[in-house]
C-alpha positions as CSV (number, residue, x, y, z in Angstrom):
1,M,86.0,125.0,92.8
2,Q,87.1,125.4,96.4
3,G,90.2,123.7,97.9
4,H,93.3,123.0,96.2
5,I,93.1,121.2,92.6
6,V,96.7,119.4,93.4
7,N,96.8,117.7,96.6
8,L,97.4,114.0,97.7
9,P,93.7,113.0,97.8
10,N,93.2,114.2,94.1
11,F,96.4,112.6,93.0
12,L,95.5,109.2,94.4
13,S,92.2,109.5,92.8
14,F,93.8,110.2,89.4
15,L,96.4,107.4,90.2
16,R,93.6,104.9,90.5
17,I,92.4,106.1,86.9
18,L,95.8,105.7,85.5
19,L,96.2,102.2,86.9
20,I,93.2,101.0,85.1
21,P,95.0,100.3,81.9
22,W,97.8,98.8,83.6
23,F,95.5,96.0,85.5
24,L,93.8,95.1,82.2
25,Y,97.2,95.0,80.4
26,F,99.1,92.6,83.1
27,F,95.9,90.5,83.8
28,H,95.2,89.9,80.2
29,A,99.0,89.3,79.6
30,G,98.9,86.3,82.1
31,D,100.9,88.4,85.0
32,V,98.3,87.5,87.6
33,V,100.7,88.7,90.5
34,T,101.6,92.0,88.9
35,A,97.6,92.7,88.3
36,I,96.7,91.8,91.7
37,V,99.4,94.3,93.2
38,I,98.0,96.9,91.0
39,M,94.4,96.0,92.0
40,V,95.4,96.4,95.7
41,V,97.3,99.3,95.2
42,A,94.0,100.9,93.2
43,L,91.7,99.5,96.4
44,L,94.0,101.3,98.9
45,T,93.9,104.5,96.8
46,D,90.3,104.3,97.0
47,W,90.5,103.9,100.8
48,F,93.0,106.2,101.5
49,D,92.2,109.2,99.3
50,G,89.3,110.4,101.2
51,H,90.8,109.9,104.7
52,A,93.9,111.7,103.5
53,A,91.6,114.6,102.4
54,R,90.0,114.8,105.8
55,W,93.0,114.1,107.9
56,T,94.9,117.1,105.9
57,N,91.6,119.2,105.8
58,E,92.3,119.0,101.7
59,V,88.6,118.2,101.0
60,S,87.8,119.9,97.6
61,E,85.2,120.1,94.9
62,M,87.7,118.6,92.6
63,G,87.9,115.9,95.0
64,K,84.3,115.4,95.5
65,I,84.2,114.7,91.6
66,L,87.5,112.9,90.8
67,D,86.9,109.9,93.7
68,P,83.3,109.1,92.4
69,L,84.7,109.5,88.8
70,A,87.8,107.1,89.5
71,D,85.4,104.6,91.3
72,K,83.0,104.4,88.0
73,L,85.8,104.2,85.6
74,C,87.5,101.4,87.5
75,L,84.4,99.6,87.6
76,A,83.3,99.8,84.2
77,S,86.5,99.3,82.7
78,V,87.1,96.1,84.8
79,A,83.4,94.9,84.4
80,L,83.8,95.5,80.4
81,Y,86.7,93.4,80.5
82,F,85.5,90.3,82.4
83,L,82.4,90.7,80.2
84,W,84.4,90.6,77.0
85,R,86.1,87.5,78.4
86,G,82.6,85.9,79.2
87,E,83.4,85.8,82.9
88,L,80.7,88.4,84.0
89,P,77.0,88.5,82.5
90,L,75.5,91.0,80.3
91,W,72.9,91.8,82.8
92,F,75.2,92.9,85.4
93,V,77.6,94.6,83.3
94,S,74.9,96.7,81.5
95,F,73.3,97.4,85.0
96,V,76.6,98.4,86.5
97,V,77.5,100.9,83.5
98,M,73.9,102.2,83.2
99,R,73.7,103.0,86.9
100,D,77.0,104.9,87.2
101,F,76.3,106.9,84.0
102,L,72.9,107.9,85.2
103,I,74.2,108.8,88.5
104,F,77.1,110.8,86.6
105,L,74.7,112.5,84.6
106,G,72.4,113.3,87.7
107,A,75.3,114.5,89.5
108,A,76.2,116.7,86.7
109,Y,73.0,118.1,86.4
110,I,72.6,118.8,90.1
111,R,76.0,120.6,90.2
112,H,74.8,122.8,86.6
113,R,71.6,123.6,87.6
114,H,71.6,124.0,91.6
115,K,75.3,124.5,92.0
116,V,75.6,121.6,94.6
117,V,78.5,119.0,94.3
118,T,77.0,115.8,95.6
119,T,79.5,113.3,97.5
120,S,79.2,109.8,97.5
121,L,76.7,107.9,99.4
122,W,77.5,105.0,101.9
123,P,75.4,102.5,100.1
124,G,77.4,103.4,97.2
125,K,80.5,102.8,98.9
126,W,79.2,99.5,100.3
127,A,78.3,98.6,96.9
128,V,81.8,99.3,95.6
129,G,83.6,97.3,98.4
130,F,81.3,94.2,97.4
131,V,82.2,94.9,93.3
132,S,85.8,94.9,94.6
133,M,85.5,91.7,96.6
134,M,83.9,90.2,93.5
135,F,86.6,91.1,91.3
136,I,89.5,90.0,93.6
137,A,87.7,86.6,93.9
138,M,88.0,86.6,89.8
139,V,91.5,87.6,89.8
140,W,93.2,85.8,92.7
141,P,93.9,82.3,91.9
142,H,92.8,80.9,95.4
143,P,91.3,77.2,95.6
144,L,88.7,78.8,97.8
145,F,87.3,80.8,95.2
146,D,87.1,78.0,92.7
147,R,85.7,75.6,95.1
148,Y,82.6,77.8,96.3
149,P,80.8,80.4,94.4
150,V,82.5,83.4,96.0
151,K,82.2,85.4,92.6
152,D,78.6,85.0,92.4
153,F,77.8,85.5,95.8
154,F,79.5,89.1,95.9
155,M,78.0,90.0,92.3
156,Y,74.5,89.4,93.5
157,L,75.1,91.2,96.7
158,S,77.0,93.9,94.6
159,A,73.8,93.9,92.5
160,V,71.4,94.5,95.4
161,M,73.7,97.0,97.0
162,L,74.0,98.9,93.7
163,L,70.2,99.1,93.2
164,F,69.7,100.2,96.5
165,S,72.2,103.0,96.2
166,F,70.8,104.3,93.1
167,A,67.4,104.5,94.6
168,E,69.2,106.6,97.3
169,Y,71.0,109.0,94.6
170,C,67.8,109.3,93.0
171,I,66.0,110.4,96.1
172,R,68.9,112.9,96.9
173,F,68.5,114.2,93.5
174,Y,65.0,114.5,93.7
175,R,65.1,116.5,97.1
176,I,67.8,118.7,95.6
177,Q,65.8,119.7,92.5
178,K,62.6,120.1,94.6
179,G,64.5,122.4,97.2
180,L,64.2,120.0,100.1
181,G,66.7,119.2,102.4
182,Y,69.2,116.6,101.7
183,R,72.3,114.7,103.0
184,A,75.7,115.7,101.7
């Protein structure tokens, strides 16, 4: 793999993965403030790792894999937790987990077969942002989130963006498989 494996951007992605069980623990224990702080730190590492990689010229093949993997693990873990609590519908969580699993398999196949490490696509980043807003609305005890269907709004908006980004990934994988041009 090109680039350094141990660098600030990769550390931030790995930290995001390590924060998952701590968020779940504190939220489940009722320590909402600590859970929110952990969630904010995780969201900031998601934003900052890519910027840090570009600012420090530390973009690495490992980072191209670790960052989206951290996103997928965070999203799936928290979604499954809220499904277990009865706060998210089965169709949404199933869709999120299956989509991410299929994208991960597709990226692994492309990496193995064509030696191409695919990067995240902007529709996927927007989708993760909308899912993050949904999770914030679910975790943060703000009266606005109780009065208005903020969670549902971001859940449906996320579903649309997740579906659109899944189609974009499928098109990218198809183009790479057929030897056509593709956007990195």
